[in-house]
C-alpha positions as CSV (number, residue, x, y, z in Angstrom):
1,X,-85.5,-32.1,-40.1
2,X,-85.8,-34.9,-37.5
3,X,-83.2,-36.7,-35.4
4,X,-82.7,-40.5,-35.3
5,X,-80.3,-41.3,-32.5
6,X,-77.5,-38.8,-33.1
7,X,-78.2,-38.5,-36.9
8,X,-80.0,-35.6,-38.4
9,X,-82.2,-36.8,-41.1
10,X,-84.8,-35.5,-43.6
11,X,-88.0,-37.5,-44.1
12,X,-90.5,-39.4,-41.9
13,X,-89.3,-42.6,-40.4
14,X,-92.0,-44.9,-41.7
15,X,-95.5,-44.6,-43.2
16,X,-98.3,-46.1,-41.3
17,X,-100.3,-48.8,-43.0
18,X,-103.3,-46.5,-43.0
19,X,-101.4,-43.7,-44.7
20,X,-100.0,-46.1,-47.4
21,X,-103.4,-47.6,-48.0
22,X,-104.8,-44.0,-48.3
23,X,-102.2,-43.2,-51.0
24,X,-102.9,-46.4,-52.8
25,X,-106.7,-45.8,-52.7
26,X,-106.2,-42.3,-54.0
27,X,-104.2,-43.5,-57.0
28,X,-106.4,-46.5,-57.7
29,X,-104.0,-49.3,-56.9
30,X,-106.4,-50.5,-54.1
31,X,-110.1,-50.8,-54.7
32,X,-112.0,-51.4,-51.4
33,X,-115.1,-52.2,-53.4
34,X,-113.4,-55.5,-54.4
35,X,-111.8,-56.6,-51.1
36,X,-111.1,-60.2,-52.3
37,X,-109.2,-58.9,-55.3
38,X,-107.2,-56.5,-53.1
39,X,-106.1,-59.4,-50.9
40,X,-105.2,-61.4,-54.0
41,X,-103.1,-58.4,-55.2
42,X,-100.9,-58.7,-52.1
43,X,-100.6,-62.5,-52.4
44,X,-99.8,-62.2,-56.1
45,X,-96.9,-59.8,-55.5
46,X,-95.5,-61.9,-52.8
47,X,-95.5,-65.1,-54.9
48,X,-95.0,-63.9,-58.4
49,X,-93.0,-60.7,-57.8
50,X,-94.1,-57.1,-58.6
51,X,-94.2,-57.3,-62.4
52,X,-96.0,-60.6,-62.8
53,X,-98.1,-60.0,-59.7
54,X,-99.3,-56.6,-61.0
55,X,-100.0,-58.0,-64.5
56,X,-101.9,-61.0,-63.1
57,X,-104.2,-58.8,-61.0
58,X,-104.8,-56.3,-63.9
59,X,-106.0,-59.2,-66.0
60,X,-108.4,-60.2,-63.3
61,X,-109.7,-56.7,-62.9
62,X,-110.0,-55.4,-66.5
63,X,-108.9,-58.0,-69.0
64,X,-110.1,-55.9,-72.0
65,X,-108.1,-52.8,-71.0
66,X,-105.0,-52.1,-73.1
67,X,-101.8,-53.0,-71.4
68,X,-99.2,-52.2,-74.0
69,X,-99.1,-50.2,-77.3
70,X,-96.0,-50.7,-79.4
71,X,-95.0,-50.9,-83.0
72,X,-97.3,-54.0,-83.4
73,X,-100.3,-52.2,-82.0
74,X,-102.3,-52.7,-78.8
75,X,-102.1,-55.7,-76.4
76,X,-104.8,-56.1,-73.7
77,X,-104.1,-57.3,-70.2
78,X,-106.1,-60.4,-70.9
79,X,-104.0,-61.2,-74.0
80,X,-100.9,-60.6,-72.0
81,X,-102.1,-63.0,-69.3
82,X,-102.8,-65.8,-71.7
83,X,-99.5,-65.5,-73.7
84,X,-97.4,-65.3,-70.5
85,X,-99.1,-68.4,-69.1
86,X,-97.9,-70.3,-72.1
87,X,-94.4,-68.7,-72.0
88,X,-94.1,-69.5,-68.3
89,X,-94.8,-73.2,-69.0
90,X,-92.2,-73.0,-71.8
91,X,-89.6,-71.6,-69.4
92,X,-90.2,-74.4,-67.0
93,X,-90.0,-77.0,-69.9
94,X,-86.6,-75.5,-70.9
95,X,-85.2,-76.8,-67.6
96,X,-85.6,-73.6,-65.6
97,X,-86.6,-74.4,-62.0
98,X,-88.0,-72.0,-59.4
99,X,-85.1,-69.7,-58.4
100,X,-83.1,-70.3,-61.5
101,X,-82.1,-67.3,-63.6
102,X,-83.7,-66.2,-66.8
103,X,-81.9,-63.3,-68.7
104,X,-83.8,-60.9,-71.0
105,X,-81.9,-58.9,-73.6
106,X,-84.7,-57.0,-75.4
107,X,-85.5,-53.5,-76.5
108,X,-88.7,-51.9,-75.2
109,X,-91.7,-53.6,-76.8
110,X,-94.4,-56.1,-75.7
111,X,-91.9,-59.0,-75.9
112,X,-89.8,-57.7,-73.0
113,X,-92.9,-57.4,-70.8
114,X,-94.0,-60.9,-71.7
115,X,-90.7,-62.3,-70.7
116,X,-90.7,-60.3,-67.4
117,X,-94.2,-61.5,-66.5
118,X,-93.7,-65.1,-67.6
119,X,-90.5,-65.3,-65.6
120,X,-92.4,-64.2,-62.5
121,X,-95.2,-66.7,-63.1
122,X,-92.7,-69.5,-63.4
123,X,-90.8,-68.5,-60.2
124,X,-87.6,-67.8,-62.1
125,X,-85.2,-65.1,-61.1
126,X,-85.3,-62.4,-63.7
127,X,-82.0,-60.8,-64.8
128,X,-82.4,-57.6,-66.8
129,X,-79.6,-57.1,-69.3
130,X,-78.4,-53.9,-71.0
131,X,-79.0,-53.9,-74.7
132,X,-75.8,-51.9,-75.1
133,X,-73.6,-54.8,-73.9
134,X,-70.5,-55.9,-75.8
135,X,-70.0,-59.7,-76.0
136,X,-67.4,-59.8,-73.1
137,X,-69.7,-57.9,-70.8
138,X,-72.7,-60.1,-71.7
139,X,-70.7,-63.3,-71.1
140,X,-69.4,-62.1,-67.7
141,X,-72.8,-61.2,-66.5
142,X,-74.4,-64.5,-67.7
143,X,-71.8,-66.5,-65.9
144,X,-71.8,-64.5,-62.7
145,X,-75.6,-64.5,-62.4
146,X,-76.0,-68.2,-63.3
147,X,-78.4,-67.6,-66.2
148,X,-79.8,-70.8,-67.5
149,X,-82.1,-69.4,-70.2
150,X,-81.4,-66.2,-72.2
151,X,-84.2,-64.6,-74.2
152,X,-83.2,-61.9,-76.6
153,X,-84.5,-59.9,-79.6
154,X,-83.7,-61.5,-82.9
155,X,-81.5,-58.5,-83.8
156,X,-79.0,-59.6,-81.1
157,X,-78.5,-63.0,-82.7
158,X,-74.8,-62.4,-83.3
159,X,-74.4,-61.3,-79.6
160,X,-75.9,-64.6,-78.4
161,X,-72.8,-66.3,-79.6
162,X,-71.1,-64.9,-76.4
163,X,-73.4,-67.0,-74.3
164,X,-71.7,-70.0,-72.6
165,X,-72.6,-73.4,-73.9
166,X,-74.8,-74.3,-70.9
167,X,-77.1,-71.4,-71.5
168,X,-80.3,-72.1,-73.6
169,X,-81.1,-69.3,-75.9
170,X,-84.4,-68.1,-77.4
171,X,-85.3,-65.1,-79.7
172,X,-88.2,-62.7,-79.8
173,X,-89.6,-61.1,-82.9
174,X,-88.5,-63.3,-85.8
175,X,-87.1,-66.6,-87.0
176,X,-83.8,-67.6,-85.4
177,X,-80.7,-67.3,-87.6
178,X,-78.8,-69.5,-85.2
179,X,-79.6,-72.6,-83.1
180,X,-82.1,-70.7,-80.9
181,X,-85.6,-71.4,-79.7
182,X,-88.3,-68.9,-80.9
183,X,-90.6,-67.4,-78.4
184,X,-93.7,-67.4,-80.6
185,X,-93.2,-71.1,-81.3
186,X,-92.9,-71.7,-77.5
187,X,-96.1,-69.8,-76.8
188,X,-98.0,-71.7,-79.5
189,X,-96.7,-75.1,-78.1
190,X,-98.0,-74.6,-74.6
191,X,-101.3,-74.2,-72.8
192,X,-102.6,-70.7,-72.0
193,X,-104.6,-72.0,-69.0
194,X,-104.0,-70.3,-65.7
195,X,-100.9,-71.4,-63.8
196,X,-100.7,-72.1,-60.1
197,X,-98.6,-69.6,-58.2
198,X,-94.9,-70.6,-57.7
199,X,-94.0,-71.6,-54.1
200,X,-91.9,-68.5,-53.8
201,X,-91.0,-65.3,-55.6
202,X,-88.0,-65.7,-57.8
203,X,-86.9,-62.0,-57.5
204,X,-85.1,-60.0,-60.1
205,X,-81.6,-58.7,-60.6
206,X,-81.0,-55.1,-61.8
207,X,-77.6,-54.2,-63.1
208,X,-75.7,-51.0,-62.1
209,X,-74.7,-48.5,-64.8
210,X,-71.4,-50.1,-65.5
211,X,-69.9,-46.9,-66.9
212,X,-66.4,-47.8,-65.7
213,X,-66.5,-51.7,-66.0
214,X,-68.8,-54.7,-66.0
215,X,-72.0,-53.8,-64.3
216,X,-72.7,-55.3,-60.9
217,X,-75.8,-57.3,-60.1
218,X,-78.2,-55.9,-57.5
219,X,-80.8,-58.6,-56.5
220,X,-84.2,-57.4,-55.3
221,X,-87.4,-58.8,-54.0
222,X,-90.6,-56.9,-53.3
223,X,-92.9,-58.4,-50.8
224,X,-95.6,-55.8,-50.3
225,X,-97.6,-53.6,-52.7
226,X,-97.4,-50.9,-49.9
227,X,-93.9,-50.1,-51.2
228,X,-95.6,-48.4,-54.2
229,X,-97.0,-45.7,-51.9
230,X,-93.5,-44.2,-51.5
231,X,-93.5,-43.4,-55.3
232,X,-97.2,-42.5,-55.5
233,X,-97.1,-40.0,-52.6
234,X,-94.9,-37.6,-54.6
235,X,-95.7,-38.7,-58.2
236,X,-99.5,-38.3,-58.9
237,X,-100.0,-41.4,-61.2
238,X,-103.6,-42.5,-61.4
239,X,-105.6,-45.4,-62.8
240,X,-106.4,-44.7,-66.4
241,X,-103.1,-42.9,-67.2
242,X,-101.3,-43.5,-70.4
243,X,-97.6,-43.7,-69.9
244,X,-94.9,-43.4,-72.6
245,X,-91.8,-45.0,-71.0
246,X,-88.9,-43.8,-73.1
247,X,-86.3,-44.7,-70.4
248,X,-85.1,-48.3,-70.8
249,X,-87.1,-50.8,-68.9
250,X,-84.0,-52.9,-68.1
251,X,-83.0,-50.0,-65.7
252,X,-84.6,-48.8,-62.5
253,X,-86.3,-45.7,-63.8
254,X,-88.2,-47.4,-66.6
255,X,-88.8,-50.6,-64.7
256,X,-90.3,-48.9,-61.6
257,X,-92.8,-47.0,-63.7
258,X,-93.7,-50.1,-65.7
259,X,-94.5,-51.9,-62.4
260,X,-96.6,-49.0,-61.1
261,X,-98.4,-48.6,-64.4
262,X,-99.4,-52.3,-64.3
263,X,-100.4,-52.1,-60.6
264,X,-102.7,-49.3,-61.7
265,X,-103.9,-51.1,-64.8
266,X,-102.7,-48.3,-67.0
267,X,-101.6,-48.3,-70.6
268,X,-97.9,-48.3,-71.4
269,X,-96.6,-47.0,-74.8
270,X,-93.2,-48.4,-75.8
271,X,-90.8,-47.9,-78.6
272,X,-87.8,-50.0,-79.5
273,X,-85.5,-47.0,-79.9
274,X,-85.8,-43.5,-78.6
275,X,-86.4,-40.9,-81.3
276,X,-87.4,-37.4,-80.1
277,X,-89.7,-36.6,-83.0
278,X,-91.5,-40.0,-82.8
279,X,-91.9,-39.6,-79.0
280,X,-93.7,-36.3,-79.3
281,X,-95.9,-37.7,-82.1
282,X,-96.8,-40.6,-79.8
283,X,-97.7,-38.3,-77.0
284,X,-100.1,-36.5,-79.3
285,X,-101.5,-39.6,-81.0
286,X,-102.1,-41.6,-77.8
287,X,-102.9,-38.6,-75.5
288,X,-100.1,-39.6,-73.2
289,X,-100.5,-38.4,-69.6
290,X,-97.1,-39.3,-68.3
291,X,-93.7,-39.3,-70.0
292,X,-90.8,-41.2,-68.4
293,X,-87.3,-40.4,-69.6
294,X,-83.7,-39.5,-68.8
295,X,-82.3,-36.0,-69.1
296,X,-80.6,-36.5,-72.4
297,X,-83.9,-37.6,-74.0
298,X,-85.6,-34.5,-72.6
299,X,-82.9,-32.3,-74.0
300,X,-83.4,-33.8,-77.5
301,X,-87.1,-33.3,-77.4
302,X,-86.7,-29.6,-76.4
303,X,-84.3,-29.2,-79.3
304,X,-87.0,-30.1,-81.9
305,X,-87.7,-27.2,-84.1
306,X,-91.4,-28.1,-84.5
307,X,-92.1,-29.0,-80.9
308,X,-94.7,-26.3,-80.5
309,X,-96.6,-27.7,-83.5
310,X,-97.5,-30.9,-81.6
311,X,-100.3,-31.1,-79.1
312,X,-98.8,-32.2,-75.8
313,X,-101.5,-30.8,-73.6
314,X,-102.4,-34.2,-72.3
315,X,-99.2,-34.5,-70.3
316,X,-99.8,-34.2,-66.5
317,X,-96.4,-35.7,-65.5
318,X,-92.9,-35.7,-67.0
319,X,-90.8,-37.9,-64.8
320,X,-87.1,-37.4,-65.3
321,X,-84.5,-39.7,-63.6
322,X,-81.4,-41.8,-64.2
323,X,-79.0,-38.8,-64.2
324,X,-78.8,-35.2,-62.9
325,X,-81.4,-32.9,-64.4
326,X,-79.7,-29.5,-64.9
327,X,-81.6,-26.5,-63.7
328,X,-81.6,-24.8,-67.1
329,X,-83.0,-28.0,-68.8
330,X,-85.7,-28.4,-66.2
331,X,-86.7,-24.7,-66.6
332,X,-86.9,-25.0,-70.4
333,X,-89.1,-28.1,-70.0
334,X,-91.4,-26.3,-67.7
335,X,-91.6,-23.4,-70.1
336,X,-92.5,-25.8,-73.0
337,X,-94.9,-28.2,-71.2
338,X,-96.0,-26.3,-68.1
339,X,-95.5,-27.2,-64.4
340,X,-95.4,-31.0,-64.9
341,X,-91.7,-31.9,-64.4
342,X,-90.9,-34.3,-61.6
343,X,-87.2,-34.9,-60.9
344,X,-86.6,-38.3,-59.2
345,X,-83.4,-39.1,-57.4
346,X,-82.3,-42.6,-56.4
347,X,-80.0,-45.3,-57.5
348,X,-80.1,-49.0,-58.3
349,X,-79.0,-50.1,-54.8
350,X,-81.4,-47.9,-52.7
351,X,-84.2,-47.4,-55.2
352,X,-86.0,-44.1,-54.3
353,X,-84.5,-41.3,-52.3
354,X,-86.2,-38.0,-53.2
355,X,-88.6,-36.5,-55.7
356,X,-88.8,-32.8,-56.7
357,X,-92.4,-31.9,-57.6
358,X,-93.2,-29.0,-59.9
359,X,-93.7,-26.8,-56.8
360,X,-90.2,-27.8,-55.5
361,X,-88.7,-27.0,-58.9
362,X,-90.3,-23.6,-59.2
363,X,-89.0,-22.7,-55.7
364,X,-85.5,-24.2,-56.2
365,X,-84.5,-25.1,-59.8
366,X,-82.1,-27.9,-59.9
367,X,-83.2,-29.6,-56.7
368,X,-83.7,-33.3,-56.3
369,X,-86.6,-32.5,-54.0
370,X,-87.6,-34.1,-50.7
371,X,-88.0,-37.7,-49.4
372,X,-91.5,-39.1,-49.5
373,X,-93.0,-40.5,-46.3
374,X,-91.2,-43.7,-45.4
375,X,-87.9,-42.5,-46.7
376,X,-85.1,-40.9,-44.7
377,X,-82.0,-39.2,-46.2
378,X,-79.0,-38.1,-44.2
379,X,-75.6,-36.6,-45.1
380,X,-72.3,-37.9,-43.7
381,X,-68.7,-36.6,-44.0
382,X,-65.7,-38.7,-44.8
383,X,-65.4,-39.7,-41.1
384,X,-69.0,-41.0,-41.0
385,X,-70.1,-38.0,-38.9
386,X,-73.5,-36.5,-39.7
387,X,-73.6,-33.2,-41.6
388,X,-76.6,-31.1,-40.5
389,X,-75.9,-27.6,-41.8
390,X,-77.5,-26.4,-45.0
391,X,-75.3,-25.7,-48.0
392,X,-72.6,-28.1,-46.9
393,X,-71.8,-30.9,-49.4
394,X,-71.4,-34.4,-48.0
395,X,-72.1,-38.0,-48.8
396,X,-75.8,-39.0,-49.3
397,X,-77.2,-41.9,-47.4
398,X,-80.8,-43.3,-47.6
399,X,-83.0,-45.5,-45.4
400,X,-86.3,-46.6,-46.9
401,X,-86.9,-50.4,-46.6
402,X,-86.3,-50.8,-50.4
403,X,-82.5,-51.2,-50.5
404,X,-80.8,-54.2,-51.9
405,X,-79.0,-56.8,-49.8
406,X,-75.7,-56.8,-51.6
407,X,-74.2,-57.4,-55.0
408,X,-74.7,-60.9,-56.5
409,X,-70.9,-61.0,-57.1
410,X,-70.2,-60.0,-53.5
411,X,-69.8,-56.7,-51.7
412,X,-72.3,-53.9,-51.0
413,X,-72.6,-50.2,-50.7
414,X,-71.3,-48.4,-47.6
415,X,-73.8,-48.4,-44.7
416,X,-74.1,-46.4,-41.5
417,X,-76.7,-47.9,-39.3
418,X,-79.9,-48.3,-41.3
419,X,-78.6,-45.9,-44.0
420,X,-77.0,-47.0,-47.2
421,X,-74.8,-44.7,-49.3
422,X,-75.8,-43.8,-52.9
423,X,-72.3,-43.0,-54.0
424,X,-73.2,-39.3,-54.5
425,X,-72.6,-36.1,-52.6
426,X,-75.2,-33.4,-52.0
427,X,-76.4,-30.7,-49.8
428,X,-79.6,-29.4,-48.3
429,X,-81.0,-25.9,-48.8
430,X,-82.6,-24.0,-46.0
431,X,-86.0,-25.4,-46.7
432,X,-85.0,-29.1,-46.6
433,X,-84.7,-29.7,-50.3
434,X,-81.8,-31.9,-51.5
435,X,-79.3,-30.9,-54.2
436,X,-77.1,-33.6,-55.7
437,X,-73.6,-32.2,-56.2
438,X,-72.0,-35.2,-58.0
439,X,-70.5,-38.6,-57.5
440,X,-68.6,-39.1,-54.2
441,X,-65.7,-40.6,-56.2
442,X,-65.8,-37.7,-58.7
443,X,-64.2,-35.2,-56.2
444,X,-60.6,-34.4,-57.2
445,X,-57.9,-32.6,-55.3
446,X,-56.3,-30.1,-57.6
447,X,-53.5,-28.0,-56.2
448,X,-54.5,-29.0,-52.6
449,X,-58.1,-27.8,-53.1
450,X,-61.2,-30.1,-53.2
451,X,-63.0,-29.7,-56.5
452,X,-66.5,-31.2,-57.2
453,X,-67.0,-31.5,-61.0
454,X,-70.8,-31.5,-60.8
455,X,-70.9,-28.0,-59.4
456,X,-68.8,-26.7,-62.2
457,X,-70.8,-28.5,-64.9
458,X,-74.0,-27.0,-63.6
459,X,-72.5,-23.5,-63.8
460,X,-71.2,-24.0,-67.4
461,X,-74.6,-25.4,-68.4
462,X,-76.1,-21.9,-67.8
463,X,-73.8,-20.3,-70.4
464,X,-75.6,-19.2,-73.6
465,X,-74.9,-21.6,-76.5
466,X,-73.9,-24.5,-74.2
467,X,-76.3,-27.5,-74.5
468,X,-74.3,-30.3,-72.7
469,X,-71.3,-30.6,-70.4
470,X,-69.3,-33.4,-68.9
471,X,-65.9,-33.7,-67.3
472,X,-63.0,-36.1,-66.4
473,X,-60.1,-35.9,-64.0
474,X,-56.7,-36.2,-65.6
475,X,-53.2,-36.3,-64.2
476,X,-51.3,-33.0,-64.0
477,X,-47.6,-32.6,-63.2
478,X,-48.0,-29.3,-61.4
479,X,-51.4,-29.7,-59.7
480,X,-51.6,-33.5,-59.2
481,X,-55.0,-33.7,-60.9
482,X,-56.9,-31.3,-63.1
483,X,-60.3,-31.2,-64.6
484,X,-60.8,-31.7,-68.3
485,X,-64.2,-30.2,-69.2
486,X,-66.1,-31.2,-72.4
487,X,-68.6,-28.8,-73.8
488,X,-71.2,-29.2,-76.6
489,X,-72.6,-26.0,-78.2
490,X,-75.6,-25.4,-80.5
491,X,-74.1,-22.5,-82.4
492,X,-76.6,-20.0,-81.1
493,X,-73.8,-18.0,-79.3
494,X,-70.0,-18.0,-79.5
495,X,-68.4,-20.4,-77.0
496,X,-64.7,-21.1,-76.5
497,X,-62.4,-22.2,-73.7
498,X,-61.6,-18.7,-72.5
499,X,-65.3,-17.7,-72.3
500,X,-66.1,-20.9,-70.4
501,X,-63.3,-20.3,-67.9
502,X,-64.4,-16.7,-67.4
503,X,-67.9,-17.7,-66.8
504,X,-66.9,-20.2,-64.1
505,X,-64.6,-17.6,-62.6
506,X,-67.5,-15.2,-62.3
507,X,-69.6,-17.7,-60.4
508,X,-67.2,-19.9,-58.4
509,X,-63.9,-19.8,-56.5
510,X,-60.8,-19.3,-58.6
511,X,-59.5,-22.8,-57.8
512,X,-62.7,-24.3,-59.4
513,X,-62.0,-22.8,-62.8
514,X,-61.3,-25.8,-65.2
515,X,-57.7,-25.8,-66.5
516,X,-58.7,-27.5,-69.8
517,X,-61.9,-27.0,-71.9
518,X,-62.6,-29.1,-75.0
519,X,-65.5,-28.3,-77.4
520,X,-66.9,-31.6,-78.8
521,X,-69.8,-32.5,-81.1
522,X,-71.5,-34.7,-78.6
523,X,-71.2,-36.2,-75.1
524,X,-71.3,-40.1,-75.2
525,X,-74.0,-41.6,-73.0
526,X,-75.0,-45.1,-72.0
527,X,-78.6,-46.3,-72.8
528,X,-79.6,-45.4,-69.2
529,X,-78.6,-41.8,-69.7
530,X,-75.3,-41.7,-67.8
531,X,-72.1,-40.3,-69.3
532,X,-70.0,-43.1,-70.8
533,X,-66.7,-42.2,-69.2
534,X,-64.7,-44.8,-71.1
535,X,-65.7,-43.3,-74.5
536,X,-65.4,-39.8,-73.2
537,X,-61.8,-40.4,-72.3
538,X,-61.0,-41.2,-75.9
539,X,-62.3,-37.8,-77.2
């Protein structure tokens, strides 16, 4: 632990350029044997953005290497470069100027990557849209973000009717059923010659989870490839890896790993929809070395009866992020795949906070790990005073140089000096590893006692027969607020409300025992792996 002013923090203040370059050299992002190309990489990221910049340089380095494998087969970096040159020209021809917004509403396949890269090449601002949107949410976001061109999968044709009249629409992967442009036609109609770089980076907008309302927009720009060193210091990606990104690329987890994969010139395997059996088959077929997913996906993979029949020995890394990874689930994954599980903690607004390596997990199951160099994490109480003692839960704040500058619709996350809040609470163990206890706004006061639902959910998750847990606060005449706990069982052991309460009582203080337990068939989740509280409240 170090001190910054009067704030006790974990993590090193900032990485030296030498250290960052050493990390990038070790992974293969930087190749000093080709210094001109290394300089071009930095310039490409600054002008085209991280996605288009990485793809542009990968096409210069190894155009014949496979960039993407999806349901339509392989696509090389050279082919991706040519198609996105044409699509970038089409975006400009559609009236999108540098800095104007292009929205993409696509599942995970080559089409979504082509739109991402083409938007960067044209200097447009890229808005990544959730494929689970209802029409009102989509309309709200399109208006708020000022989207001029919306490119969507053909399957979302009916949803495109929600777009305001001033928004031009185009579809990927099929003929248009409505009055929309068709991406393949646009590519065929424009030159594939190399484009001059835009005058400035358009940037991108990530959307928050939106589990309780319309998602907020979090604009981002990345000016230096050195930022990749923060991820690569704790996650051992290397040039030549084959990544299967099961987490949606419209969200931070999938997007960040897509960018890193392209910076490394690696191959990315994508599927339009997650299916546990198909994912394991793809790992075996393509000799996948890194699997990127959210905890619910990992849970479904481990539930496969024939999991052991598949050869998954190629996996070096399983990166889990987007939601809390329960200790029991991480332990089962380690037993099934070996010491390859990496648990990443961060959020849309601050990007990366900590990473638990397999060594961290073995020593402290359930941990979110430690900050990489260049990232600092501090805990503050409700009065903005630093909390330094281990084992004491408080609000998590992060300083890393990657945070956003405020929501596109106004407002921002709480800040204390250089630190920005994640909206979560957590505590340190005696060895400086972070544990995330739950959402800051999840804490309820029941009968005058502070109750953190995440702590209770973790305990219930260790009960035999329980495979998933979530909770909601509900009004209570006697106690003010009480916790309603939802439990999913697999039938391997008897589970009822009394057993759950007794289990909590044997592990936690009496006031933390949930007053209501409901056994349900499944917990509802958003596409990014977070509990859908609006749907949960209807169960």
